[in-house]
N, C-alpha and C positions, 0 to 999 in steps of 0.2 A: 504494500500500500504506500502511496506517495505522501500521505499526510494531508492531501487536499480535502477540505471540507468546508461547508457553509458555516458561517458563524454570525451570531447576532451583532447588531450595531446599535449605538446609542448616540446618534447625532442630535444636536439641539433642535427642537421644534420651536421656532420663535413665535408663531401664531397658529391657531387651529380653529377652524370654524365649520360647523356642520351646515351644509347647504341643501341637503335633501333628506327627508325622512321617508323611506320607502316601505313597501309591504314586506319585503324579504331582506333588503339591505339598505344602507344609508350611504350618503356621499359626504366626505369630509374634505376640506381644502386646507392644506398645511403649507407654511413657509418653513423651509428646512435649511439649516446652515451646514453646507457640505465641507466647510473648512477652507475652501478656496472661493467661496461665493454662496449666495443665497438663491434658492429656487422655490417656485410654487408648484405644488403637486396636488392633484385631486385623487382621492383614495376611495374606492368602493369598500365600505366596511361590511364585511361578510361574517356570518356565523361559523363558517367552516362546514365540512361535510365528510361523509364516509361512503365507501362503496365496497361491494363484495364480489370477488371472483369466485363463483360457486362451481366446483369441479366435481363431476360424478365419478363413479367407479370405472367408467370407460374413458376417463380423461377427456371429457367433453365439458365445455364451459357454457353456462347459461347466459343468453343475451335476450334482452327485452326491447321491443320496438316502441319508442316513445316520441311523441311530437314535442319539438323544442322550438317554441315560437320565436325567440330572438334570432335564430339562424334560419328559420323557415324550412326546417327539415324534419323528417322522421329519422331518428338515429337508433341504431342497435347498440345497446349498452348494458353493462351489468346492473343489478339492483344497487340503488344508492339513495342517500337522503341527507338532509340538512341536520347539523348539530344545533337544533333550535330549541331543545329542552334544557333550560339552565341547570348546570351541575350534573347532567347525565353523562355517564361513562360512554366513551366512543364505541366500545364493543357492544354495549347494550343497544345503542342506536343501530349499529350494523345488524345485530340479530333481529331487531324489530323490522328493519327495512326488508331483510331477506324474507321474513315471514309475511309481511304485508304485501310486498310486490310480487313475490314468487311462490307463496304458499309452501315455503321450505324451512326446515330446521337443519342445523348442522351440529355434529358432535365434535368436530375438530376445527379449531380456529387458530390462525396465525396472522401476524402482520406481514403483508407482502411488499408494500412500497408506500412511502410518504412523499408528497410533493406540494408545492404551491401552484395553484391552478393558473393564476395570471399575475405573477409578482410585480409586473410593471404598473399595475393599477388597482389591484385588489388585495385585501388581507386574507383571502380564502386559502386556508390550508386543507389538505385532503389526505385522509388515510385510507388505503385500500387493503382489505383483508382477503385472505384465502380461506374459503370454507369448504370442508370436505366431510365425509361421513353424513351424507344428506338423507333426510327423511321428510315425508309430507306432513304439513300441518293438518290435524284432523278437520274434516269437513265442517263440523259445527263450530269451529274456532277460527275460521278464515275471515280475514279482513274484507270489508266491502269497499272496493276501489272506486274512485270518482275522478272527475275532470280528465286530465291527460292520461291518467293511469287506468281509467276504466276499461278500455278495450285494448290494452297492450297485448300484442302477440309475443309468444315466447318460442325460442328455438335453442336446441342444444347443438353446439358446433365443436367438432374435434379441436383440441387446443392448437395443434399444428396448423390446421386450416384457418383458425381464427387469427393466428400470427400472420399467415400469408395474406389474409384480407386486410390487416392493418398495414403491412408493408406495401401492398398494392394500392393504398389510398382508398380502400373501400369502406373503412370504418374510421370515424372522426371524433367520436366522443372521447374526452381525455381519460375517463375511467377505463374505457375499453382499451384504448391505445396503451396507456401505462400499465394497466393491470394485466392484460394479455401478454405483453412483452416481458413483464416482470415474472409472470408465472412460468413462461417458457425458460427464462434464465434460471429461475430457482429450480425447476425440474431438472435442468441440465447439470446442476450441481448435486443432484440427489436430494434436493430440498434443504441443503445445508445452510442456505442464506436466509431462511425464514426466521423471523423473530417471534418471541412469545406474543400471544394476543394482548397481554397487558404491558407490552414494552413501553417505556417512557416516550412521551410525545411533547417535548418542550415547545415545539413550533406550532402547536395547536392554536387556531385563531382565538383571540380573547373574546370574540363575540361583539354584539352591539351593546352600546352603553344603555 
């Protein structure tokens, strides 16, 4: 290992103003002293989110087809959701999203990959889990889906095929791109790079004020 790693910074914020209160996120305008000059940056203040690469016994990954209005596309993506319950553990959120969006439970959970979704403009940090040992949520306990989630189609794709779809530019959702490539990389090490499901996550988004 080269010792290269991301690290937190504590640059002086001279002024900070919230300029938009949104339904899911807010927008803040900061004046930041870079040490060699002052810049103004607008920041999308996000709660953060989690996603789940669910892998079955045949090494197939679950993808859901969901409408994403900002980009005007139906995207194939793993189950995912916002960290919008104050104080809730990220793993608990991931378990709930897998159950609600895919009617699945998992007996084996690991951290697959962490990333900032759009660090040039957003505070959103994202944790993607690998879930294995899958079983179905009992029929009488299933979540009733609504809005964009109501009619989501689901497909199980062999992991290698999913990787090829990513590299061919056929899949664009960041959870799918990062999660699928990370799952392939982890598998190729015999899963040696997986972290425990409760691994520390100091980069987790602080959430909205």
